[in-house]
N, C-alpha and C positions, 0 to 999 in steps of 0.2 A: 262247354261247361257241364260238369257232372249233374245228374238229376237232383241229388241232395242239395248241392250248391244253388241250383236254380230255384228250388223250393224255398230256401232261406232268403234269397234275394227278393223273390216275389212276395213272400210274407212280410219282409221288412218294408217293402214299398207300400203294401196295403196298410200296414200299421202307421207308417208315416203319413200317408194320405188321409187316413181316418183322423189322426191327431190334428192335422192341419184343418180339416173341416170343422172339428169341434172348436178349435181356437177361433176360426172365422165366425162361427155361429155365436160364440160368446162375446165376440168383439162388437157385434151389431145388436146385442141384447136378446138373444134367444133363438126362437124358431122361425123368425120372420124370413120370408123368401127374398126380401129386398136386400140388395148389397149396399155396403157403406160406400160413400163417396171417397175416392182416392186421388192421389197425385195432385196436379195443379188445379183440377176441378174442386178438390176439397178446400184448397186455400181460397179460391175465388168464391165458392159458395159460403164459406165461413165468413169471409170479409163482408159479403153482401148482407148476410143475416145479422151480423153484429152491427153493421151500419144501420140497419133497419131498427133493431131493438135499442141501440144506443149504449148498451152495456151488457154484461153477462159473459158466459163462457159456453162454447159449443160442447154439448154433451152426447149428441148422437146425430148421425146423418144417414140418409138413404138415397139411392138412385132408383128411379122408377116408382116413386110413391104413387098411391092411387089418386092423389089430388094434384100432383104436379110432377115435373121431371126430377127435381131435387127437393128433399125436405131436410132442413137443418133445425135440430132442437137446441134451443139456447136456454140455459138455466140462468135466471136473473139473480142478483144479490139477495132479493127478497125470498128466494126459493121457488118462485113461480117459474113455470116452464112455458116457453113460447115456441110453437112450431111455425117456422117460416118456410113457406112454399115458394120455390123459384122455378122459372122456366129454363130452357137450355142455354139462354143468354145470361143467366144469373140475375135476372130481373125478378124482384119480388112480385108475386101474383096474389098472395094472401098470407095472413098470419092469424094464429089463434093462441091465446094465452090461457093456460090452465092453472088453477091455484090448488096445488096439492096440500098446502098447509091449512086449508079450510077446515074449520071445526064444526062438526054437526052437534047440535044440542038436542038430540032425540031422547 
């Protein structure tokens, strides 16, 4: 391969890899180092979290969360967000609900 062609191929690969990294970072919500759950694990973790909350939709996931092996964020119809912590066997180990619609009367 000619030198100029090699440079173009390498530059294209770097640009493609950089674009993929940016896409992955935005898919998990920003600069977090945790990776999203993927594949069959995503389906199992989502099912376990939704069974635990009884309703809602999965809005974010993480593997290797600081509190558990998997974390699944479920947004409830009320707008509240519940973080469901799961172990490697997709068993719920804890959950916490945040109310982002809370009004401060300061």
